[in-house]
N, CA, C and O atoms as a GROMACS GRO file, in nm:
protein
  356
    1LYS      N    1  -3.965 -25.194 -11.586
    1LYS     CA    2  -3.924 -25.179 -11.724
    1LYS      C    3  -4.048 -25.150 -11.811
    1LYS      O    4  -4.046 -25.062 -11.897
    2THR      N    5  -4.153 -25.225 -11.787
    2THR     CA    6  -4.275 -25.209 -11.865
    2THR      C    7  -4.335 -25.071 -11.844
    2THR      O    8  -4.381 -25.007 -11.938
    3ASP      N    9  -4.334 -25.025 -11.719
    3ASP     CA   10  -4.388 -24.892 -11.690
    3ASP      C   11  -4.309 -24.783 -11.764
    3ASP      O   12  -4.368 -24.687 -11.815
    4PHE      N   13  -4.178 -24.799 -11.770
    4PHE     CA   14  -4.096 -24.700 -11.839
    4PHE      C   15  -4.125 -24.701 -11.990
    4PHE      O   16  -4.136 -24.595 -12.052
    5ILE      N   17  -4.138 -24.818 -12.046
    5ILE     CA   18  -4.169 -24.829 -12.190
    5ILE      C   19  -4.305 -24.768 -12.218
    5ILE      O   20  -4.321 -24.697 -12.318
    6ASN      N   21  -4.403 -24.794 -12.133
    6ASN     CA   22  -4.536 -24.734 -12.150
    6ASN      C   23  -4.532 -24.583 -12.134
    6ASN      O   24  -4.602 -24.510 -12.204
    7PHE      N   25  -4.450 -24.537 -12.043
    7PHE     CA   26  -4.435 -24.393 -12.021
    7PHE      C   27  -4.386 -24.324 -12.148
    7PHE      O   28  -4.432 -24.216 -12.183
    8ILE      N   29  -4.293 -24.388 -12.217
    8ILE     CA   30  -4.238 -24.332 -12.340
    8ILE      C   31  -4.336 -24.350 -12.457
    8ILE      O   32  -4.364 -24.255 -12.530
    9SER      N   33  -4.385 -24.469 -12.474
    9SER     CA   34  -4.470 -24.496 -12.590
    9SER      C   35  -4.604 -24.423 -12.584
    9SER      O   36  -4.657 -24.382 -12.687
   10ASP      N   37  -4.661 -24.406 -12.465
   10ASP     CA   38  -4.787 -24.334 -12.449
   10ASP      C   39  -4.766 -24.182 -12.440
   10ASP      O   40  -4.862 -24.107 -12.426
   11GLN      N   41  -4.643 -24.140 -12.449
   11GLN     CA   42  -4.604 -23.999 -12.443
   11GLN      C   43  -4.656 -23.930 -12.317
   11GLN      O   44  -4.699 -23.814 -12.321
   12GLU      N   45  -4.651 -24.000 -12.206
   12GLU     CA   46  -4.692 -23.943 -12.078
   12GLU      C   47  -4.594 -23.835 -12.033
   12GLU      O   48  -4.627 -23.750 -11.951
   13TRP      N   49  -4.473 -23.838 -12.087
   13TRP     CA   50  -4.371 -23.740 -12.050
   13TRP      C   51  -4.409 -23.599 -12.092
   13TRP      O   52  -4.355 -23.502 -12.038
   14LYS      N   53  -4.500 -23.586 -12.186
   14LYS     CA   54  -4.542 -23.452 -12.231
   14LYS      C   55  -4.623 -23.379 -12.124
   14LYS      O   56  -4.628 -23.256 -12.123
   15SER      N   57  -4.685 -23.454 -12.034
   15SER     CA   58  -4.768 -23.391 -11.931
   15SER      C   59  -4.686 -23.347 -11.809
   15SER      O   60  -4.741 -23.285 -11.718
   16ILE      N   61  -4.558 -23.377 -11.806
   16ILE     CA   62  -4.473 -23.340 -11.692
   16ILE      C   63  -4.411 -23.203 -11.718
   16ILE      O   64  -4.358 -23.176 -11.826
   17GLU      N   65  -4.418 -23.118 -11.617
   17GLU     CA   66  -4.360 -22.984 -11.629
   17GLU      C   67  -4.208 -22.993 -11.627
   17GLU      O   68  -4.152 -23.073 -11.552
   18PRO      N   69  -4.141 -22.914 -11.708
   18PRO     CA   70  -3.995 -22.916 -11.707
   18PRO      C   71  -3.939 -22.863 -11.575
   18PRO      O   72  -4.005 -22.786 -11.504
   19VAL      N   73  -3.818 -22.904 -11.544
   19VAL     CA   74  -3.752 -22.860 -11.422
   19VAL      C   75  -3.718 -22.712 -11.436
   19VAL      O   76  -3.671 -22.667 -11.541
   20SER      N   77  -3.741 -22.638 -11.331
   20SER     CA   78  -3.708 -22.496 -11.331
   20SER      C   79  -3.558 -22.478 -11.353
   20SER      O   80  -3.477 -22.561 -11.312
   21SER      N   81  -3.522 -22.368 -11.419
   21SER     CA   82  -3.381 -22.344 -11.446
   21SER      C   83  -3.302 -22.328 -11.317
   21SER      O   84  -3.181 -22.350 -11.315
   22TRP      N   85  -3.370 -22.289 -11.209
   22TRP     CA   86  -3.305 -22.274 -11.080
   22TRP      C   87  -3.253 -22.408 -11.029
   22TRP      O   88  -3.150 -22.413 -10.961
   23PHE      N   89  -3.321 -22.518 -11.062
   23PHE     CA   90  -3.282 -22.651 -11.016
   23PHE      C   91  -3.217 -22.733 -11.127
   23PHE      O   92  -3.194 -22.853 -11.109
   24GLY      N   93  -3.189 -22.673 -11.240
   24GLY     CA   94  -3.124 -22.743 -11.350
   24GLY      C   95  -2.982 -22.782 -11.314
   24GLY      O   96  -2.922 -22.721 -11.224
   25PRO      N   97  -2.926 -22.882 -11.381
   25PRO     CA   98  -2.792 -22.930 -11.348
   25PRO      C   99  -2.682 -22.825 -11.363
   25PRO      O  100  -2.580 -22.834 -11.295
   26SER      N  101  -2.701 -22.727 -11.449
   26SER     CA  102  -2.596 -22.627 -11.470
   26SER      C  103  -2.624 -22.497 -11.396
   26SER      O  104  -2.555 -22.397 -11.417
   27SER      N  105  -2.725 -22.496 -11.309
   27SER     CA  106  -2.759 -22.373 -11.237
   27SER      C  107  -2.656 -22.346 -11.127
   27SER      O  108  -2.578 -22.433 -11.089
   28PHE      N  109  -2.657 -22.222 -11.078
   28PHE     CA  110  -2.566 -22.184 -10.971
   28PHE      C  111  -2.589 -22.268 -10.846
   28PHE      O  112  -2.494 -22.309 -10.779
   29LEU      N  113  -2.715 -22.294 -10.814
   29LEU     CA  114  -2.750 -22.371 -10.695
   29LEU      C  115  -2.692 -22.512 -10.702
   29LEU      O  116  -2.631 -22.559 -10.606
   30MET      N  117  -2.711 -22.579 -10.814
   30MET     CA  118  -2.662 -22.715 -10.827
   30MET      C  119  -2.509 -22.720 -10.838
   30MET      O  120  -2.446 -22.815 -10.791
   31SER      N  121  -2.450 -22.620 -10.899
   31SER     CA  122  -2.304 -22.613 -10.905
   31SER      C  123  -2.246 -22.594 -10.766
   31SER      O  124  -2.143 -22.652 -10.732
   32SER      N  125  -2.314 -22.513 -10.685
   32SER     CA  126  -2.270 -22.492 -10.547
   32SER      C  127  -2.283 -22.621 -10.465
   32SER      O  128  -2.195 -22.654 -10.386
   33MET      N  129  -2.392 -22.691 -10.485
   33MET     CA  130  -2.410 -22.818 -10.414
   33MET      C  131  -2.302 -22.919 -10.454
   33MET      O  132  -2.252 -22.993 -10.370
   34SER      N  133  -2.268 -22.921 -10.581
   34SER     CA  134  -2.163 -23.009 -10.630
   34SER      C  135  -2.029 -22.973 -10.567
   34SER      O  136  -1.953 -23.061 -10.528
   35ALA      N  137  -2.001 -22.844 -10.558
   35ALA     CA  138  -1.874 -22.799 -10.497
   35ALA      C  139  -1.868 -22.838 -10.350
   35ALA      O  140  -1.763 -22.878 -10.301
   36LEU      N  141  -1.980 -22.825 -10.278
   36LEU     CA  142  -1.983 -22.865 -10.138
   36LEU      C  143  -1.961 -23.015 -10.123
   36LEU      O  144  -1.891 -23.059 -10.032
   37PHE      N  145  -2.020 -23.093 -10.212
   37PHE     CA  146  -2.000 -23.238 -10.207
   37PHE      C  147  -1.854 -23.272 -10.234
   37PHE      O  148  -1.796 -23.357 -10.166
   38GLN      N  149  -1.794 -23.207 -10.333
   38GLN     CA  150  -1.653 -23.232 -10.363
   38GLN      C  151  -1.564 -23.192 -10.246
   38GLN      O  152  -1.466 -23.260 -10.217
   39LEU      N  153  -1.598 -23.081 -10.179
   39LEU     CA  154  -1.523 -23.039 -10.061
   39LEU      C  155  -1.534 -23.144  -9.950
   39LEU      O  156  -1.434 -23.176  -9.886
   40SER      N  157  -1.653 -23.196  -9.929
   40SER     CA  158  -1.670 -23.297  -9.824
   40SER      C  159  -1.592 -23.424  -9.857
   40SER      O  160  -1.538 -23.488  -9.766
   41MET      N  161  -1.585 -23.461  -9.984
   41MET     CA  162  -1.506 -23.579 -10.022
   41MET      C  163  -1.356 -23.552 -10.003
   41MET      O  164  -1.282 -23.643  -9.964
   42TRP      N  165  -1.311 -23.429 -10.030
   42TRP     CA  166  -1.172 -23.393 -10.010
   42TRP      C  167  -1.136 -23.397  -9.862
   42TRP      O  168  -1.029 -23.445  -9.824
   43ILE      N  169  -1.227 -23.346  -9.777
   43ILE     CA  170  -1.204 -23.349  -9.632
   43ILE      C  171  -1.200 -23.493  -9.583
   43ILE      O  172  -1.117 -23.526  -9.498
   44ARG      N  173  -1.286 -23.578  -9.635
   44ARG     CA  174  -1.285 -23.719  -9.597
   44ARG      C  175  -1.154 -23.784  -9.638
   44ARG      O  176  -1.098 -23.864  -9.564
   45HIS      N  177  -1.106 -23.751  -9.757
   45HIS     CA  178  -0.977 -23.805  -9.804
   45HIS      C  179  -0.864 -23.758  -9.713
   45HIS      O  180  -0.777 -23.837  -9.675
   46CYS      N  181  -0.865 -23.630  -9.678
   46CYS     CA  182  -0.761 -23.577  -9.588
   46CYS      C  183  -0.766 -23.644  -9.451
   46CYS      O  184  -0.663 -23.675  -9.393
   47HIS      N  185  -0.886 -23.665  -9.400
   47HIS     CA  186  -0.902 -23.733  -9.271
   47HIS      C  187  -0.844 -23.874  -9.278
   47HIS      O  188  -0.773 -23.918  -9.187
   48GLY      N  189  -0.875 -23.945  -9.386
   48GLY     CA  190  -0.820 -24.079  -9.403
   48GLY      C  191  -0.668 -24.077  -9.412
   48GLY      O  192  -0.601 -24.163  -9.355
   49TYR      N  193  -0.614 -23.979  -9.484
   49TYR     CA  194  -0.469 -23.968  -9.496
   49TYR      C  195  -0.405 -23.941  -9.360
   49TYR      O  196  -0.304 -24.003  -9.324
   50LEU      N  197  -0.464 -23.848  -9.285
   50LEU     CA  198  -0.408 -23.813  -9.155
   50LEU      C  199  -0.412 -23.931  -9.057
   50LEU      O  200  -0.317 -23.952  -8.982
   51THR      N  201  -0.520 -24.006  -9.058
   51THR     CA  202  -0.534 -24.115  -8.962
   51THR      C  203  -0.462 -24.242  -9.006
   51THR      O  204  -0.407 -24.313  -8.922
   52GLU      N  205  -0.462 -24.272  -9.135
   52GLU     CA  206  -0.403 -24.398  -9.182
   52GLU      C  207  -0.255 -24.385  -9.217
   52GLU      O  208  -0.175 -24.471  -9.178
   53ASN      N  209  -0.217 -24.281  -9.289
   53ASN     CA  210  -0.079 -24.269  -9.336
   53ASN      C  211   0.010 -24.196  -9.236
   53ASN      O  212   0.123 -24.239  -9.211
   54VAL      N  213  -0.039 -24.087  -9.180
   54VAL     CA  214   0.042 -24.008  -9.087
   54VAL      C  215   0.040 -24.069  -8.948
   54VAL      O  216   0.137 -24.057  -8.873
   55GLY      N  217  -0.070 -24.134  -8.912
   55GLY     CA  218  -0.081 -24.199  -8.782
   55GLY      C  219  -0.140 -24.111  -8.673
   55GLY      O  220  -0.130 -24.145  -8.555
   56ILE      N  221  -0.201 -24.002  -8.710
   56ILE     CA  222  -0.267 -23.915  -8.611
   56ILE      C  223  -0.395 -23.985  -8.566
   56ILE      O  224  -0.468 -24.040  -8.648
   57PRO      N  225  -0.422 -23.984  -8.435
   57PRO     CA  226  -0.549 -24.043  -8.390
   57PRO      C  227  -0.668 -23.966  -8.445
   57PRO      O  228  -0.656 -23.851  -8.487
   58VAL      N  229  -0.783 -24.030  -8.443
   58VAL     CA  230  -0.904 -23.969  -8.499
   58VAL      C  231  -0.933 -23.836  -8.432
   58VAL      O  232  -0.964 -23.738  -8.500
   59TRP      N  233  -0.924 -23.830  -8.300
   59TRP     CA  234  -0.950 -23.705  -8.229
   59TRP      C  235  -0.851 -23.597  -8.271
   59TRP      O  236  -0.886 -23.479  -8.275
   60GLY      N  237  -0.728 -23.636  -8.303
   60GLY     CA  238  -0.628 -23.540  -8.348
   60GLY      C  239  -0.663 -23.484  -8.485
   60GLY      O  240  -0.644 -23.365  -8.511
   61SER      N  241  -0.715 -23.571  -8.571
   61SER     CA  242  -0.759 -23.525  -8.703
   61SER      C  243  -0.875 -23.426  -8.690
   61SER      O  244  -0.879 -23.325  -8.759
   62TYR      N  245  -0.968 -23.458  -8.601
   62TYR     CA  246  -1.079 -23.366  -8.577
   62TYR      C  247  -1.028 -23.232  -8.523
   62TYR      O  248  -1.079 -23.126  -8.561
   63ALA      N  249  -0.928 -23.238  -8.436
   63ALA     CA  250  -0.870 -23.115  -8.381
   63ALA      C  251  -0.804 -23.033  -8.490
   63ALA      O  252  -0.815 -22.910  -8.490
   64VAL      N  253  -0.735 -23.098  -8.584
   64VAL     CA  254  -0.672 -23.028  -8.695
   64VAL      C  255  -0.778 -22.956  -8.778
   64VAL      O  256  -0.761 -22.840  -8.813
   65PHE      N  257  -0.887 -23.026  -8.810
   65PHE     CA  258  -0.994 -22.965  -8.890
   65PHE      C  259  -1.064 -22.853  -8.814
   65PHE      O  260  -1.104 -22.752  -8.873
   66ALA      N  261  -1.080 -22.870  -8.683
   66ALA     CA  262  -1.143 -22.764  -8.602
   66ALA      C  263  -1.055 -22.640  -8.600
   66ALA      O  264  -1.105 -22.529  -8.617
   67LEU      N  265  -0.926 -22.658  -8.581
   67LEU     CA  266  -0.834 -22.544  -8.581
   67LEU      C  267  -0.828 -22.478  -8.719
   67LEU      O  268  -0.822 -22.355  -8.730
   68ALA      N  269  -0.829 -22.560  -8.825
   68ALA     CA  270  -0.828 -22.504  -8.961
   68ALA      C  271  -0.955 -22.423  -8.986
   68ALA      O  272  -0.949 -22.318  -9.049
   69THR      N  273  -1.068 -22.472  -8.937
   69THR     CA  274  -1.195 -22.400  -8.953
   69THR      C  275  -1.191 -22.267  -8.879
   69THR      O  276  -1.234 -22.164  -8.932
   70LEU      N  277  -1.141 -22.269  -8.755
   70LEU     CA  278  -1.130 -22.145  -8.678
   70LEU      C  279  -1.035 -22.046  -8.744
   70LEU      O  280  -1.065 -21.927  -8.752
   71PHE      N  281  -0.921 -22.095  -8.792
   71PHE     CA  282  -0.822 -22.009  -8.857
   71PHE      C  283  -0.879 -21.949  -8.985
   71PHE      O  284  -0.863 -21.830  -9.012
   72LEU      N  285  -0.946 -22.032  -9.065
   72LEU     CA  286  -1.007 -21.982  -9.188
   72LEU      C  287  -1.115 -21.878  -9.159
   72LEU      O  288  -1.125 -21.778  -9.230
   73GLY      N  289  -1.195 -21.901  -9.056
   73GLY     CA  290  -1.296 -21.804  -9.016
   73GLY      C  291  -1.233 -21.673  -8.972
   73GLY      O  292  -1.284 -21.565  -9.002
   74LEU      N  293  -1.122 -21.682  -8.899
   74LEU     CA  294  -1.051 -21.562  -8.855
   74LEU      C  295  -0.999 -21.484  -8.975
   74LEU      O  296  -1.016 -21.363  -8.983
   75ILE      N  297  -0.936 -21.554  -9.068
   75ILE     CA  298  -0.882 -21.489  -9.187
   75ILE      C  299  -0.994 -21.425  -9.270
   75ILE      O  300  -0.983 -21.309  -9.310
   76LEU      N  301  -1.101 -21.499  -9.294
   76LEU     CA  302  -1.212 -21.444  -9.371
   76LEU      C  303  -1.277 -21.325  -9.301
   76LEU      O  304  -1.317 -21.229  -9.367
   77GLY      N  305  -1.286 -21.329  -9.169
   77GLY     CA  306  -1.341 -21.217  -9.094
   77GLY      C  307  -1.253 -21.095  -9.104
   77GLY      O  308  -1.302 -20.983  -9.121
   78LEU      N  309  -1.121 -21.115  -9.094
   78LEU     CA  310  -1.029 -21.002  -9.107
   78LEU      C  311  -1.033 -20.942  -9.247
   78LEU      O  312  -1.032 -20.820  -9.264
   79VAL      N  313  -1.037 -21.028  -9.348
   79VAL     CA  314  -1.045 -20.979  -9.486
   79VAL      C  315  -1.175 -20.905  -9.508
   79VAL      O  316  -1.177 -20.799  -9.571
   80SER      N  317  -1.284 -20.958  -9.456
   80SER     CA  318  -1.414 -20.893  -9.469
   80SER      C  319  -1.414 -20.756  -9.403
   80SER      O  320  -1.464 -20.660  -9.461
   81GLU      N  321  -1.358 -20.745  -9.284
   81GLU     CA  322  -1.352 -20.617  -9.216
   81GLU      C  323  -1.261 -20.518  -9.289
   81GLU      O  324  -1.291 -20.399  -9.295
   82ALA      N  325  -1.151 -20.568  -9.344
   82ALA     CA  326  -1.060 -20.482  -9.419
   82ALA      C  327  -1.128 -20.428  -9.544
   82ALA      O  328  -1.113 -20.310  -9.577
   83LEU      N  329  -1.201 -20.514  -9.613
   83LEU     CA  330  -1.272 -20.468  -9.733
   83LEU      C  331  -1.382 -20.370  -9.698
   83LEU      O  332  -1.404 -20.272  -9.769
   84GLU      N  333  -1.451 -20.396  -9.590
   84GLU     CA  334  -1.559 -20.307  -9.547
   84GLU      C  335  -1.502 -20.172  -9.508
   84GLU      O  336  -1.562 -20.069  -9.539
   85ALA      N  337  -1.390 -20.170  -9.440
   85ALA     CA  338  -1.327 -20.043  -9.399
   85ALA      C  339  -1.283 -19.965  -9.521
   85ALA      O  340  -1.296 -19.842  -9.524
   86ASP      N  341  -1.230 -20.034  -9.623
   86ASP     CA  342  -1.190 -19.967  -9.747
   86ASP      C  343  -1.310 -19.907  -9.819
   86ASP      O  344  -1.302 -19.798  -9.875
   87TRP      N  345  -1.419 -19.978  -9.819
   87TRP     CA  346  -1.538 -19.931  -9.889
   87TRP      C  347  -1.601 -19.809  -9.820
   87TRP      O  348  -1.661 -19.724  -9.886
   88LEU      N  349  -1.586 -19.802  -9.689
   88LEU     CA  350  -1.647 -19.692  -9.616
   88LEU      C  351  -1.565 -19.565  -9.624
   88LEU      O  352  -1.619 -19.455  -9.605
   89LEU      N  353  -1.438 -19.577  -9.653
   89LEU     CA  354  -1.352 -19.456  -9.658
   89LEU      C  355  -1.369 -19.383  -9.782
   89LEU      O  356  -1.305 -19.280  -9.803
   0.00000   0.00000   0.00000
C-alpha cells in the first residue's frame, strides 16, 4: 500500500511508457483474446451440461467436441474453396 501511495505522490508514473495501442484493451488483438476466452468458457459450460445434465460420459463429450471440430473444419474448408473458385473465375 505504501509503495503504491509513494508511486502516485512522487509521480513515478510519469516515467513509465504508455501501453502500445496494439496491446490496449480495445485493440483487435485484445478483443480477439477476449472472444477466445469467452468461447472456451462456453465450451466448458457445454461440457458440463453434457456430462452432468444429459448424462453423457466424459469421453462421449470429448467425442462430440472432436466431431464438431472436424465438421466445422470441413464446412469452413468447403466454403473457403468455393469462395476461392469464385474469385478465380
